[in-house]
Each structure stands twice: as structure tokens, then as C-alpha cells.
DRENLUMRO-275111 format. One record per residue (C-alpha): chain; x, z, y; residue in one letter. Coordinates in pm, 1 decimal, padded with zeros to 6 digits. Example, Ala and Ser with C-alpha at 12.3 -4.5 7.8 and 13.67 -1.06 7.14 Angstrom:
2
{unit:A	px:01230.0	pz:00780.0	py:-00450.0	code:a}
{unit:A	px:01367.0	pz:00714.0	py:-00106.0	code:s}
//
This chain:
194
{unit:A	px:01573.9	pz:-01384.3	py:-00751.1	code:m}
{unit:A	px:01340.0	pz:-01712.5	py:-00752.0	code:n}
{unit:A	px:01056.3	pz:-01544.9	py:-00935.8	code:k}
{unit:A	px:01106.7	pz:-01250.7	py:-00706.3	code:l}
{unit:A	px:01064.7	pz:-01507.3	py:-00423.1	code:h}
{unit:A	px:00778.5	pz:-01659.0	py:-00581.9	code:q}
{unit:A	px:00628.6	pz:-01267.4	py:-00602.9	code:l}
{unit:A	px:00662.8	pz:-01193.2	py:-00239.9	code:r}
{unit:A	px:00442.0	pz:-01503.4	py:-00169.3	code:t}
{unit:A	px:00180.3	pz:-01346.9	py:-00398.4	code:i}
{unit:A	px:00237.0	pz:-01013.9	py:-00201.7	code:i}
{unit:A	px:00144.6	pz:-01236.0	py:00118.3	code:a}
{unit:A	px:-00144.9	pz:-01357.7	py:00008.4	code:s}
{unit:A	px:-00262.1	pz:-01009.5	py:-00114.0	code:l}
{unit:A	px:-00136.1	pz:-00848.4	py:00266.4	code:d}
{unit:A	px:-00370.6	pz:-01122.7	py:00378.2	code:e}
{unit:A	px:-00712.5	pz:-00986.1	py:00175.2	code:t}
{unit:A	px:-00566.3	pz:-00585.8	py:00255.9	code:l}
{unit:A	px:-00539.6	pz:-00712.0	py:00642.0	code:v}
{unit:A	px:-00915.7	pz:-00893.7	py:00643.0	code:n}
{unit:A	px:-01034.2	pz:-00595.2	py:00475.2	code:a}
{unit:A	px:-00893.2	pz:-00355.2	py:00680.3	code:f}
{unit:A	px:-01051.3	pz:-00544.9	py:01010.7	code:c}
{unit:A	px:-01385.8	pz:-00567.4	py:00842.5	code:g}
{unit:A	px:-01351.2	pz:-00155.7	py:00768.9	code:r}
{unit:A	px:-01235.9	pz:-00079.6	py:01138.2	code:s}
{unit:A	px:-01559.0	pz:-00206.5	py:01319.9	code:r}
{unit:A	px:-01737.8	pz:00085.5	py:01137.8	code:f}
{unit:A	px:-01725.1	pz:00448.8	py:01176.6	code:r}
{unit:A	px:-01507.9	pz:00678.6	py:00932.3	code:m}
{unit:A	px:-01840.0	pz:00838.8	py:00791.6	code:n}
{unit:A	px:-01617.9	pz:01086.2	py:00629.5	code:l}
{unit:A	px:-01927.1	pz:01286.2	py:00563.0	code:d}
{unit:A	px:-01986.3	pz:01025.4	py:00274.3	code:l}
{unit:A	px:-01707.6	pz:01158.1	py:00038.1	code:y}
{unit:A	px:-01625.0	pz:01487.5	py:-00082.9	code:n}
{unit:A	px:-01236.1	pz:01480.2	py:-00101.0	code:e}
{unit:A	px:-00992.1	pz:01770.9	py:-00071.1	code:p}
{unit:A	px:-00816.3	pz:01816.2	py:00265.3	code:k}
{unit:A	px:-00497.7	pz:01805.5	py:00126.3	code:r}
{unit:A	px:-00356.9	pz:01423.1	py:00065.2	code:t}
{unit:A	px:-00097.9	pz:01366.4	py:-00196.4	code:l}
{unit:A	px:00259.9	pz:01301.7	py:-00045.1	code:s}
{unit:A	px:00361.6	pz:00940.2	py:-00080.4	code:i}
{unit:A	px:00638.6	pz:01011.2	py:-00334.7	code:s}
{unit:A	px:00326.8	pz:01214.8	py:-00539.3	code:e}
{unit:A	px:00072.2	pz:00951.1	py:-00515.8	code:t}
{unit:A	px:00339.1	pz:00692.7	py:-00630.1	code:a}
{unit:A	px:00453.4	pz:00890.3	py:-00925.0	code:t}
{unit:A	px:00067.2	pz:00931.3	py:-01030.3	code:l}
{unit:A	px:00027.6	pz:00570.3	py:-00926.6	code:f}
{unit:A	px:00303.5	pz:00471.1	py:-01132.3	code:g}
{unit:A	px:00214.8	pz:00685.5	py:-01446.9	code:a}
{unit:A	px:-00172.5	pz:00576.1	py:-01424.2	code:t}
{unit:A	px:-00238.7	pz:00216.3	py:-01622.5	code:a}
{unit:A	px:-00603.8	pz:00124.3	py:-01501.4	code:t}
{unit:A	px:-00732.4	pz:00020.4	py:-01167.1	code:i}
{unit:A	px:-01015.8	pz:00296.2	py:-01200.8	code:a}
{unit:A	px:-00754.9	pz:00529.5	py:-01232.2	code:g}
{unit:A	px:-00536.1	pz:00418.2	py:-00980.3	code:r}
{unit:A	px:-00853.6	pz:00379.2	py:-00722.3	code:v}
{unit:A	px:-00878.6	pz:00714.7	py:-00796.6	code:r}
{unit:A	px:-00514.3	pz:00844.6	py:-00698.1	code:i}
{unit:A	px:-00529.3	pz:00648.6	py:-00365.7	code:l}
{unit:A	px:-00900.0	pz:00772.2	py:-00265.2	code:r}
{unit:A	px:-00792.5	pz:01071.7	py:-00107.9	code:p}
{unit:A	px:-00471.9	pz:00910.5	py:00089.6	code:l}
{unit:A	px:-00743.6	pz:00642.7	py:00173.3	code:y}
{unit:A	px:-01028.4	pz:00879.8	py:00344.8	code:v}
{unit:A	px:-00779.5	pz:01136.2	py:00469.5	code:n}
{unit:A	px:-00509.7	pz:00928.6	py:00603.8	code:t}
{unit:A	px:-00582.7	pz:00537.6	py:00636.6	code:l}
{unit:A	px:-00945.9	pz:00572.1	py:00763.9	code:l}
{unit:A	px:-00884.7	pz:00809.9	py:01076.1	code:p}
{unit:A	px:-00582.2	pz:00553.8	py:01181.0	code:h}
{unit:A	px:-00821.7	pz:00290.6	py:01137.6	code:l}
{unit:A	px:-01162.3	pz:00382.1	py:01232.3	code:c}
{unit:A	px:-01333.2	pz:00538.2	py:01517.6	code:a}
{unit:A	px:-01475.8	pz:00908.4	py:01436.6	code:p}
{unit:A	px:-01835.5	pz:00943.3	py:01371.6	code:g}
{unit:A	px:-02095.5	pz:00817.1	py:01163.9	code:t}
{unit:A	px:-02296.8	pz:00477.2	py:01143.2	code:d}
{unit:A	px:-02632.0	pz:00463.7	py:01121.8	code:e}
{unit:A	px:-02629.7	pz:00187.3	py:00838.9	code:d}
{unit:A	px:-02385.3	pz:00374.7	py:00607.0	code:r}
{unit:A	px:-02422.9	pz:00076.8	py:00361.4	code:r}
{unit:A	px:-02194.5	pz:-00151.0	py:00549.2	code:k}
{unit:A	px:-01922.0	pz:00107.5	py:00547.9	code:g}
{unit:A	px:-01895.2	pz:00182.2	py:00209.9	code:i}
{unit:A	px:-01900.6	pz:-00158.7	py:00115.3	code:a}
{unit:A	px:-01623.5	pz:-00218.1	py:00356.1	code:a}
{unit:A	px:-01419.7	pz:00096.3	py:00178.9	code:d}
{unit:A	px:-01497.2	pz:-00077.2	py:-00152.4	code:a}
{unit:A	px:-01316.2	pz:-00374.4	py:-00038.5	code:n}
{unit:A	px:-01029.8	pz:-00200.4	py:00118.4	code:c}
{unit:A	px:-00971.1	pz:-00002.9	py:-00224.4	code:m}
{unit:A	px:-00949.9	pz:-00288.2	py:-00418.5	code:n}
{unit:A	px:-00745.6	pz:-00479.2	py:-00165.0	code:a}
{unit:A	px:-00486.6	pz:-00170.5	py:-00179.0	code:l}
{unit:A	px:-00506.9	pz:-00154.6	py:-00531.6	code:v}
{unit:A	px:-00409.9	pz:-00509.8	py:-00541.7	code:q}
{unit:A	px:-00146.8	pz:-00512.5	py:-00367.8	code:r}
{unit:A	px:00037.2	pz:-00175.0	py:-00464.3	code:l}
{unit:A	px:-00009.1	pz:-00314.3	py:-00822.7	code:n}
{unit:A	px:00257.5	pz:-00575.5	py:-00753.6	code:l}
{unit:A	px:00508.7	pz:-00320.1	py:-00640.7	code:s}
{unit:A	px:00530.5	pz:-00273.2	py:-01018.6	code:v}
{unit:A	px:00572.6	pz:-00616.3	py:-01099.2	code:h}
{unit:A	px:00821.1	pz:-00621.3	py:-00836.9	code:v}
{unit:A	px:01022.8	pz:-00321.7	py:-01036.1	code:a}
{unit:A	px:00988.7	pz:-00529.5	py:-01377.3	code:a}
{unit:A	px:01137.7	pz:-00812.5	py:-01182.1	code:l}
{unit:A	px:01425.3	pz:-00659.9	py:-01089.5	code:k}
{unit:A	px:01453.3	pz:-00458.5	py:-01468.3	code:r}
{unit:A	px:01507.7	pz:-00814.7	py:-01617.7	code:e}
{unit:A	px:01815.4	pz:-00868.8	py:-01437.7	code:e}
{unit:A	px:01903.3	pz:-00521.5	py:-01311.9	code:i}
{unit:A	px:02084.7	pz:-00657.6	py:-00922.0	code:p}
{unit:A	px:02420.5	pz:-00484.9	py:-00877.5	code:e}
{unit:A	px:02318.6	pz:-00227.4	py:-00596.6	code:p}
{unit:A	px:02042.8	pz:-00057.1	py:-00830.4	code:l}
{unit:A	px:02303.2	pz:-00015.7	py:-01100.8	code:r}
{unit:A	px:02481.4	pz:00303.4	py:-00993.6	code:a}
{unit:A	px:02149.6	pz:00499.2	py:-00832.4	code:p}
{unit:A	px:01995.0	pz:00371.1	py:-01180.5	code:l}
{unit:A	px:02273.0	pz:00563.9	py:-01392.4	code:m}
{unit:A	px:02296.5	pz:00870.6	py:-01151.9	code:m}
{unit:A	px:01889.3	pz:00853.4	py:-01165.8	code:r}
{unit:A	px:01900.0	pz:00939.5	py:-00816.2	code:d}
{unit:A	px:01556.7	pz:00831.7	py:-00663.5	code:p}
{unit:A	px:01692.5	pz:00851.8	py:-00301.0	code:v}
{unit:A	px:01998.2	pz:00630.7	py:-00349.6	code:a}
{unit:A	px:01778.9	pz:00417.2	py:-00540.0	code:l}
{unit:A	px:01515.3	pz:00344.6	py:-00267.3	code:e}
{unit:A	px:01763.5	pz:00294.3	py:-00012.3	code:e}
{unit:A	px:01905.5	pz:00051.9	py:-00269.3	code:a}
{unit:A	px:01558.2	pz:-00165.7	py:-00286.8	code:i}
{unit:A	px:01509.3	pz:-00116.3	py:00069.1	code:t}
{unit:A	px:01507.4	pz:-00455.1	py:00247.3	code:n}
{unit:A	px:01486.2	pz:-00413.3	py:00611.0	code:h}
{unit:A	px:01453.3	pz:-00754.9	py:00710.8	code:a}
{unit:A	px:01195.5	pz:-00823.4	py:00464.2	code:v}
{unit:A	px:00980.5	pz:-00507.0	py:00567.1	code:e}
{unit:A	px:01009.7	pz:-00625.6	py:00935.0	code:a}
{unit:A	px:00876.3	pz:-00961.5	py:00836.2	code:e}
{unit:A	px:00642.0	pz:-00864.4	py:00682.9	code:v}
{unit:A	px:00500.5	pz:-00595.1	py:00985.1	code:i}
{unit:A	px:00538.8	pz:-00886.9	py:01192.3	code:a}
{unit:A	px:00306.1	pz:-01126.5	py:00971.6	code:r}
{unit:A	px:00037.2	pz:-00836.6	py:00927.2	code:i}
{unit:A	px:-00001.6	pz:-00818.3	py:01327.4	code:l}
{unit:A	px:00027.7	pz:-01234.4	py:01345.4	code:d}
{unit:A	px:-00253.7	pz:-01194.5	py:01067.7	code:m}
{unit:A	px:-00455.2	pz:-00923.6	py:01202.3	code:s}
{unit:A	px:-00425.5	pz:-01057.9	py:01572.7	code:r}
{unit:A	px:-00588.9	pz:-01363.2	py:01440.0	code:g}
{unit:A	px:-00892.9	pz:-01196.9	py:01301.0	code:q}
{unit:A	px:-01204.5	pz:-01234.8	py:01545.7	code:h}
{unit:A	px:-01379.8	pz:-00877.6	py:01387.8	code:a}
{unit:A	px:-01052.9	pz:-00679.5	py:01484.6	code:c}
{unit:A	px:-01053.0	pz:-00522.6	py:01825.2	code:a}
{unit:A	px:-00750.4	pz:-00521.9	py:02042.2	code:p}
{unit:A	px:-00594.6	pz:-00196.9	py:01937.7	code:d}
{unit:A	px:-00659.5	pz:-00290.5	py:01544.6	code:v}
{unit:A	px:-00358.6	pz:-00496.7	py:01497.2	code:p}
{unit:A	px:-00120.9	pz:-00221.6	py:01606.9	code:e}
{unit:A	px:-00335.0	pz:-00008.5	py:01396.3	code:r}
{unit:A	px:-00281.6	pz:-00191.1	py:01070.5	code:i}
{unit:A	px:00124.4	pz:-00248.1	py:01142.8	code:a}
{unit:A	px:00118.4	pz:00136.5	py:01178.4	code:h}
{unit:A	px:-00070.8	pz:00176.1	py:00800.4	code:l}
{unit:A	px:00182.8	pz:-00072.3	py:00668.4	code:y}
{unit:A	px:00495.6	pz:00081.0	py:00839.8	code:a}
{unit:A	px:00410.4	pz:00451.6	py:00781.4	code:g}
{unit:A	px:00204.9	pz:00449.0	py:00436.8	code:w}
{unit:A	px:00187.2	pz:00074.0	py:00278.8	code:i}
{unit:A	px:00519.0	pz:-00039.9	py:00272.5	code:i}
{unit:A	px:00727.0	pz:00318.2	py:00197.0	code:p}
{unit:A	px:00428.6	pz:00387.3	py:-00084.5	code:l}
{unit:A	px:00507.6	pz:00056.1	py:-00258.4	code:s}
{unit:A	px:00882.3	pz:00129.3	py:-00233.5	code:r}
{unit:A	px:00852.5	pz:00465.2	py:-00364.7	code:k}
{unit:A	px:00609.6	pz:00301.3	py:-00657.0	code:i}
{unit:A	px:00913.1	pz:00031.1	py:-00741.1	code:q}
{unit:A	px:01162.8	pz:00362.3	py:-00773.5	code:v}
{unit:A	px:00917.9	pz:00549.2	py:-01024.0	code:h}
{unit:A	px:00837.6	pz:00242.7	py:-01221.5	code:d}
{unit:A	px:01260.0	pz:00178.2	py:-01240.7	code:l}
{unit:A	px:01352.3	pz:00527.2	py:-01323.2	code:l}
{unit:A	px:01072.0	pz:00523.9	py:-01572.4	code:a}
{unit:A	px:01153.0	pz:00226.3	py:-01756.6	code:s}
{unit:A	px:01537.5	pz:00335.4	py:-01737.3	code:h}
{unit:A	px:01473.6	pz:00628.3	py:-01929.2	code:h}
{unit:A	px:01290.0	pz:00486.3	py:-02198.8	code:r}
//
């Protein structure tokens, strides 16, 4: 669990990178005409399964891109198009890289839990029950701390408009944290099956 605590410290630093990227991106409009993404975004579970099954950063970026374009950007940015689109494109690249790095650590968290499977995870793993396993790995107190930290980080950003911290916290609560959990579940079940 000491290793898990150290990993949470690393996650906190990656959260700071992601929050900075989101704050920077929020200064630009959505510019959705730049992206040719299918309108149907995969569910969080489908995204987590594909993310966990893909070993490369480029592959994981490709998997997260529809979620980013169709779901995260509309919550983060005002609609419309900027005159200079290059800044938005660069900000999108920063966001995608930070998001993939942050979610990659979910795989590492699962690996640490596999090294010495905590008691609450044993029964759900044996039954191969993803719902019970997700409940067992969910730590509401830690997640509340993450949301509070995200709000503090984004409120400290001069580039963020007043309503952006709450929008970023909403993205974490509704998408990033649940996706992180489901990536852990996928990885734990996949490795336990081997």
C-alpha cells in the first residue's frame, strides 16, 4: 500500500498537468469542424476495455479522441471557431497527452493491486464480477479529495474563467475518475484470467 500511496502522489502531479492543459484549452472555442469524429462516443466501459487492451500511447490517444472531442470539449469550451485554429489544435494535443498519461497510471494502480490482492477484491475477482469489483476498488473519500484538489488547482490558474474550475471538476467526476476505475477493473479481470 506504500507503493500505492506513492503512485497517488504521481497521479496528483499528473492531475496538475491535466488541469493546466484543460485551463489552457478552455480559453479557445471548441472548433469541432477541425475534427472528423463519429458522433457516437463509446461508453465509459467500452472506452476502458479498448484502452486497457491497447498497449501503445498512439493507440490510446486514438481510443480517447472521440470521448475528448464529443464529450469533454463541449463541457470545457464555448461553441464556435477561433480565427487562429492552430492554438486550439496545440491545446488539444496538450490535453490529449495529459489525459492519456493520467489514465495510463490506472493500469499501474491495477498492477500494484495485483501484486498483493487486497481482501475486498478477492471475491469479485474470483466471481469475475466487474460491478462488484468496481465497487470494491471505489474509495469515495479519495475521489472527493481528488475533486477538491482539482478545484483548488484550477481556481489557482489565472488563465481559467470563473466557471471553468467547476466544469473541470464535473469532467473528473463524470468521466475521468469513472474511466480510471473501469480501466483498473478491465486490467484486473484481464490479468486474473490469464
